Backbone as a chain_set.jsonl record, in Angstrom:
{"seq": "XXXXXXXXXXXXXXXXXXXXXXXXXXXXXXXXXXXXXXXXXXXXXXXXXXXXXXXXXXXXXXXXXXXXXXXXXXXXXXXXXXX", "coords": {"N": [[-2.76, -31.019, -6.12], [-3.846, -31.581, -2.855], [-2.196, -33.384, -0.295], [-3.404, -35.908, 1.822], [-3.677, -37.09, 5.167], [-4.356, -39.551, 7.504], [-5.233, -39.202, 10.865], [-5.498, -39.914, 14.355], [-7.474, -38.453, 16.77], [-8.388, -37.272, 20.011], [-11.258, -35.991, 21.36], [-13.28, -33.949, 23.497], [-16.572, -35.071, 24.394], [-18.582, -33.106, 24.212], [-17.435, -31.309, 22.376], [-17.42, -32.855, 20.074], [-20.167, -33.141, 19.698], [-20.791, -30.47, 19.093], [-19.379, -30.165, 16.681], [-20.763, -31.999, 15.1], [-23.231, -30.735, 15.009], [-22.862, -28.62, 13.256], [-21.483, -29.546, 11.037], [-21.968, -31.232, 7.974], [-22.946, -34.599, 7.244], [-20.141, -36.631, 7.054], [-18.409, -34.51, 6.748], [-16.756, -33.791, 8.838], [-13.923, -33.758, 8.918], [-13.291, -31.722, 7.086], [-14.461, -29.49, 8.368], [-12.964, -29.401, 10.773], [-10.401, -28.983, 9.713], [-10.751, -26.444, 8.467], [-11.367, -24.935, 10.763], [-8.991, -25.143, 12.255], [-7.175, -23.889, 10.495], [-8.24, -21.265, 10.406], [-7.975, -20.577, 13.099], [-5.169, -20.655, 13.446], [-4.423, -18.638, 11.669], [-5.645, -16.445, 12.91], [-4.336, -16.418, 15.422], [-1.765, -15.95, 14.502], [-2.044, -13.352, 13.403], [-2.733, -11.935, 15.708], [-0.421, -12.297, 17.221], [1.442, -11.005, 15.548], [0.436, -8.363, 15.651], [0.909, -7.834, 18.376], [3.726, -8.038, 18.47], [4.433, -5.949, 16.72], [3.401, -3.756, 18.119], [4.925, -3.887, 20.494], [7.471, -3.427, 19.409], [7.114, -0.842, 18.371], [6.625, 0.606, 20.723], [9.055, 0.197, 21.999], [10.748, 1.618, 20.335], [9.794, 4.185, 20.472], [10.892, 6.472, 21.798], [13.221, 6.975, 20.309], [12.064, 7.466, 17.807], [10.534, 9.764, 18.33], [12.565, 11.577, 18.926], [13.891, 11.688, 16.433], [11.827, 12.78, 14.857], [11.571, 15.281, 16.037], [14.087, 16.348, 15.469], [13.989, 16.489, 12.657], [11.909, 18.286, 12.361], [13.081, 20.613, 13.282], [14.746, 21.202, 11.191], [13.099, 21.893, 9.155], [11.157, 24.577, 7.732], [8.555, 24.893, 8.475], [6.36, 25.212, 11.27], [6.427, 22.889, 13.934], [4.06, 20.847, 15.5], [3.311, 20.004, 18.905], [4.743, 16.965, 19.552], [4.125, 15.089, 21.424], [1.501, 14.288, 21.904]], "CA": [[-3.71, -31.719, -5.255], [-3.359, -31.662, -1.476], [-2.02, -34.717, 0.268], [-4.161, -36.111, 3.045], [-3.122, -38.078, 6.076], [-5.3, -39.91, 8.562], [-4.715, -39.165, 12.228], [-6.493, -40.173, 15.394], [-7.466, -37.444, 17.819], [-9.371, -37.466, 21.066], [-11.938, -34.735, 21.664], [-14.372, -34.084, 24.467], [-17.876, -35.403, 23.805], [-19.275, -31.853, 23.893], [-16.841, -30.779, 21.143], [-17.915, -33.697, 18.979], [-21.569, -32.76, 19.472], [-20.765, -29.178, 18.399], [-18.959, -30.428, 15.3], [-21.862, -32.68, 14.411], [-24.339, -29.793, 14.816], [-22.608, -27.698, 12.136], [-20.903, -30.239, 9.877], [-22.815, -32.223, 7.311], [-22.462, -35.979, 7.342], [-18.902, -36.876, 6.321], [-17.609, -33.287, 6.617], [-16.024, -33.466, 10.069], [-12.52, -33.443, 8.619], [-13.258, -30.404, 6.455], [-14.748, -28.498, 9.397], [-11.817, -29.314, 11.674], [-9.321, -28.367, 8.945], [-11.07, -25.012, 8.359], [-11.263, -24.329, 12.093], [-7.57, -25.054, 12.606], [-6.565, -22.861, 9.645], [-8.7, -19.955, 10.882], [-7.368, -20.343, 14.411], [-3.748, -20.362, 13.252], [-4.369, -17.312, 11.052], [-6.011, -15.476, 13.944], [-3.239, -16.362, 16.391], [-0.645, -15.303, 13.818], [-2.315, -11.917, 13.323], [-2.657, -11.404, 17.07], [1.002, -12.285, 17.584], [2.077, -9.955, 14.76], [0.026, -7.082, 16.246], [1.626, -7.681, 19.648], [5.135, -7.77, 18.174], [4.535, -4.604, 16.149], [3.175, -2.802, 19.207], [6.106, -3.915, 21.361], [8.552, -2.761, 18.691], [6.82, 0.594, 18.303], [6.843, 1.168, 22.056], [10.49, 0.144, 22.275], [11.427, 2.621, 19.512], [9.06, 5.452, 20.544], [11.804, 7.554, 22.156], [14.062, 7.241, 19.148], [11.234, 8.05, 16.758], [10.202, 11.123, 18.745], [13.778, 12.388, 18.766], [14.08, 11.893, 14.992], [10.797, 13.706, 14.377], [11.92, 16.615, 16.535], [15.256, 16.811, 14.716], [13.542, 16.843, 11.313], [11.096, 19.503, 12.463], [13.954, 21.768, 13.442], [15.363, 21.463, 9.888], [12.053, 22.375, 8.259], [10.709, 25.935, 8.034], [7.196, 24.892, 9.01], [6.347, 24.939, 12.707], [6.031, 21.538, 14.314], [3.174, 20.821, 16.665], [3.836, 19.185, 19.993], [4.69, 15.567, 19.103], [3.875, 14.197, 22.547], [0.051, 14.19, 22.131]], "C": [[-3.084, -31.877, -3.87], [-3.237, -33.12, -1.047], [-2.797, -34.793, 1.582], [-3.512, -37.198, 3.869], [-4.126, -38.324, 7.188], [-4.575, -39.851, 9.908], [-5.85, -39.512, 13.18], [-6.355, -39.079, 16.451], [-8.554, -37.776, 18.832], [-9.936, -36.103, 21.428], [-12.986, -34.978, 22.741], [-15.697, -34.342, 23.751], [-18.627, -34.138, 23.4], [-18.74, -31.244, 22.594], [-17.342, -31.566, 19.93], [-19.369, -33.364, 18.67], [-21.648, -31.424, 18.727], [-20.394, -29.35, 16.932], [-20.119, -31.036, 14.514], [-23.066, -31.769, 14.184], [-24.13, -28.922, 13.58], [-22.058, -28.376, 10.888], [-21.913, -31.21, 9.288], [-22.171, -33.601, 7.454], [-21.212, -36.159, 6.475], [-17.996, -35.657, 6.19], [-16.862, -32.888, 7.89], [-14.598, -33.02, 9.764], [-12.385, -32.057, 8.009], [-13.471, -29.313, 7.499], [-13.546, -28.312, 10.324], [-10.644, -28.647, 10.968], [-9.531, -26.859, 8.829], [-10.884, -24.31, 9.699], [-9.803, -24.146, 12.505], [-6.888, -23.958, 11.789], [-6.973, -21.459, 10.093], [-8.07, -19.605, 12.222], [-5.906, -19.934, 14.263], [-3.575, -18.981, 12.621], [-4.644, -16.235, 12.088], [-4.886, -15.315, 14.964], [-2.035, -15.667, 15.77], [-0.831, -13.801, 13.731], [-2.212, -11.271, 14.698], [-1.203, -11.29, 17.506], [1.727, -11.168, 16.84], [1.719, -8.58, 15.316], [0.793, -6.807, 17.533], [3.09, -7.337, 19.413], [5.335, -6.368, 17.6], [4.362, -3.544, 17.232], [4.387, -2.739, 20.131], [7.274, -3.192, 20.7], [8.352, -1.263, 18.625], [7.055, 1.254, 19.654], [8.33, 1.218, 22.41], [11.227, 1.261, 21.536], [10.793, 4.015, 19.614], [9.985, 6.626, 20.859], [12.692, 7.957, 20.988], [13.281, 7.951, 18.055], [10.855, 9.492, 17.082], [11.398, 12.051, 18.543], [14.034, 12.687, 17.281], [13.079, 12.901, 14.44], [11.124, 15.128, 14.806], [13.121, 17.184, 15.776], [14.853, 17.245, 13.308], [12.708, 18.12, 11.334], [11.987, 20.732, 12.572], [14.644, 22.125, 12.123], [14.375, 22.076, 8.903], [11.622, 23.772, 8.679], [9.309, 25.967, 8.64], [7.227, 24.557, 10.495], [5.838, 23.535, 12.97], [5.107, 21.622, 15.526], [3.819, 19.938, 17.714], [3.659, 17.728, 19.618], [4.44, 14.592, 20.246], [2.395, 14.091, 22.885], [-0.349, 12.787, 22.463]], "O": [[-1.922, -32.265, -3.746], [-4.063, -33.964, -1.393], [-2.828, -33.832, 2.351], [-2.878, -38.11, 3.338], [-4.682, -37.378, 7.746], [-3.471, -40.371, 10.068], [-7.025, -39.409, 12.827], [-5.264, -38.818, 16.958], [-9.517, -38.479, 18.525], [-9.196, -35.178, 21.759], [-13.511, -36.084, 22.874], [-15.905, -33.877, 22.63], [-19.249, -34.111, 22.338], [-19.517, -30.718, 21.797], [-17.647, -30.988, 18.887], [-19.758, -33.311, 17.503], [-22.477, -31.263, 17.831], [-21.015, -28.757, 16.05], [-20.407, -30.619, 13.392], [-23.845, -32.003, 13.26], [-25.096, -28.528, 12.926], [-22.162, -27.826, 9.791], [-22.619, -31.914, 10.01], [-20.983, -33.718, 7.752], [-21.242, -35.863, 5.28], [-16.926, -35.748, 5.589], [-16.386, -31.758, 7.999], [-14.129, -32.015, 10.297], [-11.481, -31.302, 8.364], [-12.744, -28.32, 7.515], [-13.159, -27.181, 10.621], [-9.958, -27.821, 11.57], [-8.606, -26.082, 9.061], [-10.313, -23.222, 9.763], [-9.433, -23.103, 13.044], [-6.106, -23.18, 12.334], [-6.133, -20.562, 10.152], [-7.677, -18.461, 12.448], [-5.462, -18.972, 14.889], [-2.672, -18.236, 13.003], [-3.946, -15.222, 12.133], [-4.529, -14.193, 15.325], [-1.359, -14.882, 16.435], [0.115, -13.047, 13.959], [-1.662, -10.177, 14.833], [-0.807, -10.286, 18.099], [2.541, -10.459, 17.431], [2.591, -7.72, 15.444], [1.269, -5.694, 17.758], [3.638, -6.453, 20.073], [6.293, -5.68, 17.952], [5.09, -2.551, 17.259], [4.825, -1.652, 20.507], [7.986, -2.432, 21.355], [9.298, -0.495, 18.799], [7.623, 2.344, 19.723], [8.797, 2.167, 23.041], [12.214, 1.794, 22.043], [11.216, 4.932, 18.91], [9.864, 7.68, 20.234], [12.884, 9.143, 20.72], [13.762, 8.91, 17.453], [10.856, 10.347, 16.196], [11.253, 13.169, 18.049], [14.358, 13.82, 16.924], [13.44, 13.773, 13.649], [10.97, 16.069, 14.027], [13.156, 18.378, 15.477], [15.331, 18.268, 12.82], [12.798, 18.939, 10.42], [11.671, 21.78, 12.009], [15.087, 23.262, 11.961], [14.778, 22.707, 7.926], [11.71, 24.118, 9.857], [8.922, 26.962, 9.252], [8.019, 23.723, 10.933], [4.923, 23.058, 12.3], [5.358, 22.385, 16.459], [4.768, 19.209, 17.426], [2.532, 17.289, 19.386], [4.536, 13.38, 20.049], [2.053, 13.83, 24.038], [-1.53, 12.518, 22.685]]}, "num_chains": 1, "name": "protein.A"}
C-alpha cells in the first residue's frame, strides 16, 4: 500500500480551474499525481534520447573507423558508410 503525505501547494487560479474541469470531485490529488508521473516519465525519456544522441555523435568517428576496418576484413564489398 502506498504511503500518502499531505502537502500544501500554491497554483495559479487558471491551473486550478483546468484541474477542476477534468477531475471529478475529490480527485484533484489523483489527477495531480498522474500528471506529475507522466511529466517525469516524459522528461526522463527526452533526456535519455538527448544523451543517447550526444553519445552517438561523440562516437561517430570511432564507429565509422571500426566499420571500415571490419569491411576490409570481410570478402563482401562495403558500401560507402558516410551516407
